[in-house]
C-alpha positions, 0 to 999 in steps of 0.5 A, a space after each residue: 507525520 504531517 496532516 496529509 500523512 495522517 489522512 493516508 494512515 487513516 485510509 489505510 485502515 481497512 475492514 480486514 485484519 490482513 490489510 490493516 497490518 500491511 497497509 498501516 505499517 506501510 503508511 506509517 514507516 515507508 509512505 513518508 519516504 516515497 517519491 512523489 510519483 510513488 506517493 500518488 500511486 500509493 494513494 490510488 492504490 488504497 482507494 481500491 476495494 478490499 477485495 482487490 487489495 486482498 487479492 493483490 497484497 495477500 494472495 499474490 495476484 498480479 495487478 493488470 496495470 504495470 504502475 499499480 503492480 510497481 507500487 504493490 511490489 514496493 508495499 510487499 517488499 517493505 512488508 516482507 523485508 525482502 529486496 528481490 
């Protein structure tokens, strides 16, 4: 992992165990494979508060922004192993 990737991985460590699992694994295994646009969207995503991330990634609430929802779907697909 590059220095930038390590920074992203560190930012994925959250106060909630559920988010730690989802985001840390994604950062380690999937983030390096993303396009530059999706990397940017992921970096924006992890800047949100834990309560928002929990809502989108754990409870299944939809984001109000289509591009944000797109990266959420990518993260969730990677987490669940499903290709819907």
